[in-house]
C-alpha positions as CSV (number, residue, x, y, z in Angstrom):
1,M,0.0,0.0,0.0
2,K,1.2,3.5,-0.8
3,Y,-0.7,5.5,1.8
4,F,-1.2,3.2,4.7
5,D,0.7,0.9,7.1
6,I,-1.1,-2.4,7.8
7,S,-0.9,-1.7,11.5
8,E,-3.4,1.2,11.1
9,F,-6.0,-1.5,10.5
10,D,-5.3,-3.5,13.7
11,S,-8.0,-4.3,16.2
12,P,-7.0,-2.5,19.4
13,D,-6.9,-5.8,21.3
14,E,-4.8,-7.8,18.8
15,V,-1.5,-6.5,17.4
16,G,-1.0,-7.6,13.8
17,S,-4.7,-8.3,13.1
18,G,-4.7,-5.6,10.4
19,S,-3.2,-8.3,8.2
20,R,-6.6,-10.0,8.2
21,M,-8.1,-7.1,6.1
22,Q,-9.3,-8.1,2.7
23,P,-6.8,-7.2,0.0
24,S,-9.6,-5.8,-2.2
25,T,-10.7,-3.5,0.5
26,L,-7.1,-2.2,1.1
27,Q,-6.5,-1.7,-2.6
28,M,-9.7,0.3,-3.1
29,L,-9.0,2.3,0.0
30,D,-5.4,3.1,-1.2
31,N,-6.8,4.2,-4.6
32,A,-9.4,6.4,-2.9
33,R,-6.8,8.1,-0.8
34,E,-4.8,8.8,-4.0
35,I,-7.9,10.4,-5.7
36,A,-8.9,12.4,-2.6
37,G,-5.5,13.9,-2.2
38,I,-6.0,14.2,1.6
39,P,-4.9,11.9,4.4
40,F,-7.3,9.3,5.7
41,K,-7.1,8.5,9.5
42,I,-8.4,5.0,10.1
43,N,-10.5,4.9,13.3
44,S,-11.4,1.2,12.9
45,G,-10.4,-1.5,10.5
46,F,-10.3,-5.2,11.4
47,R,-12.1,-6.0,14.6
48,T,-11.9,-9.1,16.7
49,K,-15.2,-10.5,17.9
50,S,-14.4,-9.4,21.5
51,H,-13.6,-5.8,20.5
52,N,-16.6,-5.6,18.3
53,A,-18.8,-6.7,21.1
54,Y,-17.1,-4.3,23.5
55,I,-17.9,-1.3,21.4
56,G,-21.4,-2.4,20.5
57,G,-20.7,-3.2,16.9
58,A,-23.2,-5.1,14.7
59,K,-23.2,-8.8,15.3
60,L,-22.4,-9.5,11.7
61,S,-20.2,-6.4,11.2
62,S,-18.1,-6.3,8.0
63,H,-15.2,-5.2,10.2
64,L,-15.1,-8.8,11.6
65,Y,-14.3,-10.1,8.1
66,G,-11.8,-7.4,7.0
67,Y,-14.1,-5.7,4.5
68,A,-14.8,-2.5,6.4
69,V,-13.1,0.7,7.6
70,D,-14.2,3.8,9.5
71,I,-12.4,6.9,8.4
72,H,-12.1,9.8,10.8
73,C,-13.9,12.9,9.5
74,T,-15.5,15.8,11.2
75,D,-16.2,18.5,8.6
76,S,-18.5,18.6,5.5
77,R,-15.8,19.6,2.9
78,R,-13.6,16.6,3.8
79,R,-16.6,14.3,4.1
80,A,-17.6,15.2,0.5
81,I,-14.1,14.7,-0.8
82,I,-13.7,11.3,0.9
83,L,-17.1,10.0,-0.1
84,N,-16.6,11.0,-3.7
85,A,-13.2,9.3,-3.8
86,L,-14.6,6.1,-2.2
87,R,-17.5,6.0,-4.7
88,E,-15.1,6.6,-7.6
89,V,-13.1,3.5,-6.7
90,G,-16.2,1.3,-6.4
91,F,-17.3,1.3,-2.8
92,T,-21.1,1.3,-2.6
93,R,-21.8,0.9,1.1
94,F,-21.5,4.0,3.3
95,G,-22.5,5.0,6.9
96,V,-22.0,8.6,7.9
97,A,-21.6,9.8,11.4
98,D,-20.6,13.2,12.9
99,T,-17.0,11.9,13.4
100,F,-16.4,9.2,10.8
101,I,-17.4,7.6,7.5
102,H,-17.9,3.9,7.4
103,T,-17.4,2.1,4.1
104,D,-17.1,-1.5,3.1
105,N,-17.1,-3.8,0.1
106,D,-18.7,-6.8,1.8
107,P,-20.1,-9.0,-1.0
108,D,-22.6,-10.6,1.3
109,K,-24.4,-7.3,2.2
110,D,-26.9,-5.1,0.3
111,Q,-25.1,-2.8,-2.2
112,N,-25.8,0.9,-3.0
113,V,-26.8,1.9,0.5
114,L,-26.2,4.9,2.7
115,W,-27.1,5.1,6.3
116,L,-26.7,7.6,9.1
117,Y,-25.5,6.9,12.7
């Protein structure tokens, strides 16, 4: 990856777990970062089952399978830039919160969806 270190995707309770991210997700994310032209800070990448439960994540969260990331974002301009770049590289699943953008490319979930937290 050009813009990320795999450790940025580690679950906080398991060093090295970022290596369990899906290669397709990482490549798309790296491409989106290139297009956006601004840094992406990863709040959450891969999650262990115990960490996901601890933070109240969805039982079948795409983070558990390495398909999802939450990108730190707190302003509308950056949010638009990041979302546009993610869409351009092929992500079709988005969750938007006040402090982050969730995206994933989980093939087992509905596509072309946007939700708010």
